[in-house]
N, C-alpha and C positions, 0 to 999 in steps of 0.2 A: 483709563485712557485718557491723555494729553487735552487739556482746554486751550481753544486756538479762538484769540479773540478776534473778529469780522471787524473790521471797522467802520461802523456807518457814520456816512457824510453825504448820505442822500446822492452820492452818482453811480448806480449800476444795480444790476442783479443780484444782492444778498444772497438770495434765494437759493440760487444753482452752489453759489461759492460754495455756503453751506451743507447743501447736500451730496457738492463733490467730496470733502472733507470727512465728513458720515462715512459715507464710502471707505472711506480712506482710514478710517479707524479713530479720530477724533470727535472731541465734544465740539463743537462752534458754538458761541456765546458772541450774538452781533451787539455791537456798543458802540457809544459814543466817550464813555464813562473814562477816564485817564486812569483812576484806579484800579477797574476792571484790566484795563493794558496792562498795567503793572505784573498785575495778581496772575495773568494767564501765561502759559506755558510755551504758547508762541503765537505769533500775530498774524495775520493775512489783510492785505490791503489792497482790496478790488478795487475798480472802476469802469464805468463805460460813460462815454461823454467827450466835453473837449477839456480843455488844459486850465483855461483861465476861471472855469465856473469852479471846478475841484478845488483849486486853489483857495479860491475866496469860500467855499462851506468849508474847507480844514481850515480857513483859518479863524471865520465865525462860530465856529464850534470850537475852539481854542485847544485845534489837537496836533498842532506843528510842534510845539515844542514834548509834549509826551510824543510821539513819535520819535524824535530823535533823542530823546531818554530811554524810550524801549531798544532802538539799537543799539546803544550806547552801552547799556546793560550786557549787553551778548545774546539776548535769548534770539530765537530763530526767526527771522521775518522775510515775508512772501509778496512781493508785490504781484498783481494779474492786471495786465491788458494798461490801461489808464492808471492804475497802481503802479505799474512799472516808468511810466512817462515822468509821472511827476516826484518821482526820486532825483531826478537832472535839476540843474541848474535853471534852465529856461526853455521855451520850446516856437517854434515858427507859428508857430496855429496862436498863438494870445501873446501877452504883454503881462504879465503877473511873472513874479520870482517864482521856480519852483522849491521844492526842499532843498536843495546842495547836499544831497547825499553823495550822488554820484556826480563827478565833474563831467559837464557834456552838454549837448544839446538836444533838444526833442526837434528832427527836420521834417520837411514834407517830402513824399515819393516825387523825383522828377520826371517831368511828363516825360511819357515817349508813345508815340501813335498807337501802338495793339496792348497799351499797359492801363489794365483798370485798376480806377483809384476812387473806393476803397477797396486794399487789397482782403478779400474776401475768398473763404473756403478751406480747404488742405493744404499745407505745405510741411516740406519735408526739413528737418533740421540737420543740419552738421552740427556735432559738437565738438566744440574748440575746449574744453575744461574737462577731462576725463575723468580726473578725481572728483569733479562739481556730486556733490550727496545727491543731487535731484536723478542725475541720469543712471542712478547705480541700475543695472540687470533692464534699461531698456531699451537694449540694440542700439545699433552706432548712427541708425539714419531714423528715430520715432516722426511718423505723421501727426500734428497737430492743425487745430484751427484757428485761423484769423479771423479777425476783422480790424482796417485799422488804414487810416489814412498817411498818417506819421510815425517817424523809427527813431529810437534811440542812436546818438553819435558819441557813446563813450571817447573821454581825452585819452584816458589809458585804457588800449586796447586789453589789458590781461585779465582785465574785468570781464569779458565776453564770454560767455559759456556756450552759446549757440549761437549760429546767422542762420538765415534763410536769403533765399534768390528769389528777387519777383522781378521780373523783365531783366534787364541786365542790372541792375542794382545787386547787390550782396550786403545784406543788411543785418546788425547785430538782435536778436530776439529773444536773448537771457544772459542776465548779466550774474556772477555769483563774485562777492566777497566777502571771506570770512563769513558772519553769519546774515549777511544781508543779502537774500536771491529774488529774481524778479523775472517775469515772461511775459515776452507781450502778445503770445495766445492765449487761448482759455482750455485750460485744462481741465475743466469740468466740463465741457462741451466736447472733450478731445477724446471718449472712447477708452478704452482699456489703457492706451497709454498714458491719456492725460490723468487716471486715477493712479495712475502706477507712479507716477512722479506726483502726486498729491500725499501717495501712501510712505514714499520718500522721504517726503517734508516732515509727516506725522512720526517717523521712524526715528530721523535725525531729531525731533523735538523730546521722543522719548530716551533716545539715549543716552 
């Protein structure tokens, strides 16, 4: 079974991500050791919380450079929730610079009278990259589980792999570019479709 390094920087529920990866056929290891990241077959960057503490903790644990190196090496990489947002350059939520792997900003939902923030619950995806490995055999409009107040806004629209609509706003909720993929929703909490997505990621690692 492929070994997937789940990056531990003290931001989020690593247990549920690991459980999802196990169900998807991987051997997850929770680590903040750069050597273990380099040795793993694939990497997952999870995260729950806010942008600035996440970047501060990544930098304090000296994980910024190892993440860049792992992505440059071509190994499959999946960001989840806050782990998607910190791949971007900056966020309206804070002051810290993000990892800058994807050009663009993280933005707050524009307030609307009937709009609930955070966006919390099940939403349907509109898949915009039909050839993205994460979507194989998932069906056209899978349902996924969300909890977020901010969304990613990539400068290059071609990296957007899926969108969803909240209120009147249609926003990017998945990105894919070469070996880097990320999702705003929680696949490990998204029932069969979520586990299927993680299985597709694991299959991609094994290919």
